[in-house]
C-alpha positions in Angstrom: 0.0 0.0 0.0 2.8 2.4 0.8 4.4 1.6 -2.5 1.2 2.6 -4.3 0.9 5.9 -2.3 4.5 6.7 -3.1 3.9 6.1 -6.8 0.9 8.4 -6.7 2.8 11.0 -4.8 5.5 11.1 -7.4 3.1 11.2 -10.3 1.0 14.0 -8.8 4.0 16.0 -7.7 5.4 15.8 -11.2 2.1 17.0 -12.6 1.9 19.9 -10.2 5.4 21.0 -11.0 4.7 20.9 -14.7 1.4 22.7 -14.4 -0.6 19.7 -15.5 -2.8 19.1 -12.5 -6.3 17.6 -13.1 -5.2 15.4 -16.0 -3.8 18.3 -18.0 -7.2 20.1 -18.0 -5.8 23.2 -16.3 -4.1 25.9 -18.3 -0.2 26.3 -18.1 1.0 28.2 -15.1 1.5 31.9 -15.5 5.1 33.1 -15.0 6.0 36.5 -13.6 8.9 38.4 -15.2 10.2 41.8 -14.5 12.7 43.8 -16.5 13.8 47.5 -16.5 16.4 49.9 -15.3 16.7 52.3 -12.4 19.0 54.7 -10.6 21.2 52.0 -9.0 23.0 51.1 -12.2 21.7 53.3 -15.0 22.8 57.0 -15.0 20.3 59.7 -15.8 21.6 60.0 -19.3 20.4 56.4 -19.9 17.2 56.6 -17.8 15.9 59.6 -19.6 16.0 57.7 -22.9 13.6 55.1 -21.4 11.4 57.5 -19.5 7.7 57.3 -20.5 4.7 59.7 -20.2 1.4 58.2 -19.0 0.2 58.5 -22.6 3.1 56.5 -23.9 2.6 53.9 -21.2 -1.0 53.5 -22.1 -0.1 53.1 -25.8 2.5 50.4 -25.0 0.1 48.5 -22.7 -2.5 48.4 -25.5 0.2 47.3 -28.0 1.8 44.6 -25.9 -1.5 43.0 -24.9 -3.1 43.1 -28.4 0.1 41.6 -29.9 0.1 38.8 -27.2 3.5 39.9 -25.9 2.2 39.5 -22.4 -1.2 38.4 -20.9 -1.0 40.9 -18.1 1.4 43.8 -17.8 2.1 46.9 -15.7 4.6 49.7 -16.8 6.1 51.8 -14.0 8.0 54.9 -15.2 9.3 57.5 -12.7 12.3 59.8 -12.6 14.4 57.0 -11.2 13.1 53.9 -13.0 11.3 52.4 -15.9 10.2 48.8 -15.4 7.9 46.2 -16.9 6.0 43.8 -14.7 4.4 41.0 -16.8 2.7 37.6 -16.7 2.5 35.1 -19.5 2.3 31.3 -19.9 4.4 31.4 -23.1 8.0 30.1 -22.5 9.6 32.7 -24.7 7.8 35.8 -23.5 10.5 37.0 -21.2 13.0 37.2 -24.0 10.5 39.0 -26.2 9.6 41.5 -23.5 13.2 42.2 -22.8 13.7 43.0 -26.5 10.6 45.3 -26.4 12.1 47.1 -23.5 15.5 47.6 -25.3 13.6 48.9 -28.4 12.4 51.9 -26.3 16.0 53.1 -26.0 16.9 52.4 -29.6 14.0 54.6 -30.6 15.6 57.4 -28.6 19.0 57.0 -30.1 20.5 54.6 -27.5 22.7 52.2 -29.5 24.4 50.5 -26.5 22.6 48.0 -24.3 21.7 49.5 -20.9 22.3 47.9 -17.6 19.0 46.1 -17.4 17.8 44.3 -14.2 15.7 41.2 -14.7 13.8 39.2 -12.1 11.6 36.1 -12.2 9.4 34.2 -9.8 9.9 35.0 -6.1 12.8 37.4 -6.9 10.3 39.5 -9.0 7.8 39.4 -6.2 10.4 40.6 -3.7 11.5 43.4 -6.0 8.0 44.8 -6.4 7.4 44.7 -2.7 10.7 46.6 -2.1 9.9 49.1 -4.8 6.3 49.8 -3.5 7.6 50.3 0.0 10.3 52.8 -0.9 13.1 50.4 0.0 14.5 50.5 -3.6 14.2 54.3 -4.0 17.0 56.7 -4.5 15.7 58.5 -1.4 15.2 55.6 1.0 11.6 55.4 2.3 10.2 58.1 0.1 6.4 58.0 -0.1 5.8 59.2 -3.7 6.5 55.8 -5.2 3.4 54.4 -3.6 1.2 56.9 -5.5 3.2 56.3 -8.7 2.7 52.6 -8.4 -1.0 53.1 -7.8 -1.3 55.4 -10.8 0.5 52.9 -13.0 -1.9 50.1 -11.8 -4.9 52.3 -12.5 -3.7 52.9 -16.0 -3.1 49.2 -16.4 -6.7 48.5 -15.4 -8.0 51.3 -17.7 -6.2 49.7 -20.7 -7.5 46.2 -19.8 -3.9 45.0 -19.3 -4.3 43.5 -15.9 -5.7 40.1 -14.8 -6.1 37.9 -11.7 -2.4 37.2 -11.3 -1.3 40.8 -11.5 -4.2 41.9 -9.4 -3.2 39.6 -6.6 0.4 40.7 -6.8 -0.4 44.4 -6.6 -2.7 43.8 -3.7 0.0 41.8 -1.9 2.4 44.6 -2.6 0.1 47.2 -1.0 -0.3 45.0 2.0 3.4 44.8 2.5 3.7 48.5 2.1 0.9 49.1 4.6 2.6 46.9 7.2 5.9 48.7 6.7 4.2 52.1 7.2 2.3 50.9 10.2 5.0 48.8 12.0 8.2 50.8 11.1 9.2 54.5 10.8 10.8 54.0 7.3 8.3 56.3 5.6 7.8 58.7 8.5 8.9 62.3 7.7 11.1 61.2 4.8 12.4 63.3 2.0 11.3 63.2 -1.6 13.2 64.4 -4.6 11.3 67.7 -4.8 12.1 68.6 -1.2 15.7 67.5 -1.7 15.9 69.9 -4.6 14.7 72.7 -2.4 17.3 71.9 0.2 20.0 72.0 -2.4 18.8 75.5 -3.4 19.0 76.6 0.2 22.6 75.3 0.5 23.8 77.1 -2.6 22.0 80.4 -2.0 22.2 80.5 1.8 18.5 80.2 2.1 15.5 81.1 -0.1 14.0 83.8 2.0 13.9 87.1 -0.1 15.0 85.3 -3.2 13.2 85.2 -6.6 12.2 81.5 -7.2 10.7 79.7 -10.2 9.2 76.3 -10.5 8.8 75.0 -14.1 6.1 72.4 -14.1 2.8 72.1 -12.2 2.7 68.3 -11.9 3.2 66.3 -8.7 6.9 67.1 -8.3 6.3 70.8 -9.0 3.4 70.9 -6.6 5.4 69.2 -3.8 8.4 71.5 -4.3 6.4 74.7 -4.4 5.0 74.4 -0.9 8.3 74.3 1.0 9.6 77.1 -1.2 6.6 79.3 -0.3 7.1 78.4 3.4 10.6 80.0 3.2 9.1 83.4 2.3 10.8 84.1 -1.1 10.5 87.6 -2.5 8.5 86.1 -5.4 7.5 82.6 -6.4 6.6 81.9 -10.0 4.8 78.7 -11.1 5.4 78.3 -14.8 3.5 75.6 -16.7 2.3 74.7 -20.2 -1.2 75.0 -18.9 -1.7 78.3 -17.0 -4.9 77.1 -15.3 -3.0 74.2 -13.6 -0.2 76.6 -12.5 -2.9 79.0 -11.2 -4.4 76.4 -9.0 -1.1 75.8 -7.2 -0.2 79.5 -7.1 -3.5 80.6 -5.6 -3.1 78.2 -2.7 0.5 79.4 -2.0 0.2 83.1 -2.7 2.5 82.7 -5.8 2.2 83.9 -9.4 1.2 81.7 -12.4 2.6 82.0 -15.9 2.6 80.0 -19.1 5.7 78.7 -20.7 5.5 81.6 -23.2 6.3 83.9 -20.3 9.4 82.0 -19.3 11.9 84.2 -21.3 10.9 87.4 -19.6 11.1 85.9 -16.1 14.6 84.3 -16.5 16.7 87.5 -16.0 15.4 87.8 -12.4 15.2 84.2 -11.3 17.7 83.2 -8.6 16.4 79.7 -7.9 15.0 77.7 -10.8 13.6 74.2 -10.2 12.7 72.1 -13.3 9.9 69.7 -12.6 8.0 69.3 -15.9 7.8 66.2 -18.1 8.9 67.1 -21.7 10.5 65.0 -24.4 13.0 67.8 -25.1 14.8 70.6 -23.3 12.6 73.5 -22.2 15.5 75.7 -21.3 18.7 75.5 -23.4 21.9 77.5 -22.9 21.5 79.7 -26.0 18.0 80.7 -24.9 19.1 81.5 -21.4 22.1 83.5 -22.5 20.0 85.4 -25.0 17.4 86.6 -22.6 19.8 87.2 -19.8 22.2 89.2 -22.0 21.5 92.4 -20.2 22.1 90.9 -16.8 21.0 88.3 -14.3 21.5 87.7 -10.6 25.1 87.3 -9.6 24.5 83.8 -8.3 21.9 81.5 -9.7 21.0 77.9 -8.6 19.1 75.6 -10.9 17.9 72.1 -9.9 16.6 69.9 -12.7 14.4 67.2 -11.0 12.9 66.0 -14.2 13.6 62.9 -16.2 14.1 63.4 -19.1 16.0 66.6 -18.1 14.5 69.9 -19.2 17.4 72.2 -18.4 20.4 72.1 -20.6 23.4 70.8 -18.7 25.6 73.3 -20.6 24.0 76.1 -18.6 25.9 74.9 -15.6 29.1 75.9 -17.3 28.1 79.6 -17.1 29.8 81.8 -14.5 27.7 82.3 -11.4 25.3 79.5 -12.3 25.2 76.2 -10.3 23.1 73.5 -12.0 22.3 70.2 -10.4 20.2 67.2 -11.6 18.9 64.4 -9.4 22.3 62.6 -9.6 23.9 65.5 -7.8 21.9 64.9 -4.6 24.4 62.4 -3.2 25.1 64.3 0.1 21.4 64.8 0.9 20.4 61.3 -0.2 23.2 59.6 1.7 22.4 61.5 4.9 18.8 60.4 4.6 19.9 56.8 4.0 22.1 56.7 7.0 19.3 57.9 9.3 17.0 55.3 8.0 19.1 52.1 8.0 17.6 50.7 11.1 14.1 51.2 9.9 15.1 49.7 6.5 16.3 46.6 8.2 13.0 46.2 10.0 11.2 46.8 6.7 13.1 44.1 4.9 12.0 41.6 7.5 8.4 42.5 6.8 9.1 42.2 3.0 10.5 38.7 3.4 7.5 37.7 5.6 5.0 39.0 3.0 6.9 37.3 0.1 6.6 34.0 1.9 2.9 34.5 2.7 2.2 35.5 -0.9 4.1 32.5 -2.4 2.5 30.1 0.0 -1.0 31.4 -1.0 -0.1 31.1 -4.6 1.2 27.5 -4.3 -1.8 26.5 -2.2 -4.1 27.6 -4.9 -2.0 25.7 -7.4 -2.0 22.6 -5.3 -5.8 22.6 -4.6 -6.8 20.7 -7.8 -3.8 18.3 -7.4 -4.7 17.4 -3.8 -8.3 16.9 -4.8 -7.3 14.5 -7.5 -5.0 12.6 -5.1 -7.8 12.3 -2.5 -10.1 10.8 -5.2 -7.4 8.3 -6.4 -6.5 7.2 -2.9 -10.1 6.7 -2.0 -10.6 4.5 -5.0 -7.5 2.4 -4.2 -8.5 1.9 -0.5 -12.1 1.0 -1.4 -10.8 -1.6 -3.9 -8.4 -3.1 -1.4 -10.9 -3.1 1.5 -13.5 -4.9 -0.6 -11.0 -7.6 -1.3 -10.2 -8.0 2.4 -13.9 -8.0 3.5 -14.4 -11.2 1.6 -12.2 -13.0 4.1 -13.4 -11.1 7.2 -16.2 -12.3 9.5 -19.1 -9.8 9.8 -18.1 -8.7 13.3 -14.7 -7.4 12.0 -16.0 -5.5 9.0 -16.7 -2.4 11.0 -13.2 -2.5 12.6 -11.6 -3.0 9.2 -13.3 0.0 7.8 -12.3 2.2 10.7 -8.7 0.9 10.5 -8.5 1.6 6.8 -9.9 5.1 7.4 -7.2 5.8 10.0 -4.4 4.5 7.8 -5.7 6.4 4.8 -5.9 9.7 6.7 -2.4 9.3 8.1 -0.8 8.4 4.8 -2.7 11.2 3.0 -1.6 13.7 5.6 2.1 12.7 5.2 1.9 12.6 1.4 0.2 16.0 1.1 2.7 17.6 3.6 5.6 16.1 1.6 4.2 17.5 -1.7 3.7 20.9 -0.2 7.1 20.9 1.4 8.9 19.9 -1.9 6.9 22.1 -4.2 6.8 25.2 -2.0 10.3 24.6 -0.8 11.5 24.5 -4.4 9.5 27.6 -5.5 11.9 30.2 -4.1 14.7 28.7 -6.2 12.6 28.8 -9.4 12.9 32.5 -9.7 16.0 34.6 -9.9 17.2 38.1 -10.2 20.0 39.3 -12.5 
């Protein structure tokens, strides 16, 4: 009997591992693959060639799903990363998705292969949980990534690019992030890139009080940056944006002034602190333009911080006398100080990430094993019933009841041991199936 159970265990375990539970009636298992690049290995000159607007993300989601490149896919594009999170049952889809990602850079003139990061299986799950919690951000613990991930997911749903696997993954990521925010201080009072840019301006100019300040862009970064600038009581604060109405909404709340991009030139000669925070496929402020409109004079000392990706302020402007220009890669001092202060909280947060990854994988494998275990129950019941009927022929009536009870106990004990062994082997192997590069 034990030999029969062992044979069944091996056969069912093989079917589960191959995604053929229930006699092959179930569809192949969906695989998770993540590829992209971020601030850790890709410099800003590379990242800006892969940066995508929400409109571009939407178009790519529609294209990839309609072409069958992926069954479910989310695209996350921020100032520090552009990443694809995708599910498919096709064995070759990871290679094809990687090629699609590389094509984005080639379209923008990137002939060299960038330093891509790739993750599969549990490594991909762990990466998303870390990203959504701010553990993988340039500014450790920053909160803006949570909203950016939520917006990317909402766009994914709007374009019908999501599905049950991706939905469960994002929900699990949100749970991990919520635990980290509740149980640790990782995200409490942390910096964001916009606030770091303001701090850089203060360092260079000796404070922003009484200075003429300009924010180019009225999106999320511009809005976040404008508030601390206003709190420092500048002489004037200008919000300059492609859409004046949007700039006006921020300006009205902060007692600032709103202008359209067509007014930028006449404002440049007076601006002492300029923060670039707009999304644009090309430079908004180049050196020739700046020199032309400041030909008759500009402040003796000017600080510019370009917090946009792609960059919107010409790096060559930083070569001018009296102008100090920084992009987000020039924030090392501020970023490192923040990181050092949050290392203990980060360690606690990683413990939670690992716990949530294990819980998520266990739930996924339990769902996969359900049909397999049901099949095993049915097969074992059939085997025991056949064997008991043979033995009952030789048993006196008074022993039939005891025989049934004994068979039931043996079956339950063996089934428990077999199922536990299947779970241990399959779930124990799962973490090794995925890998990160």
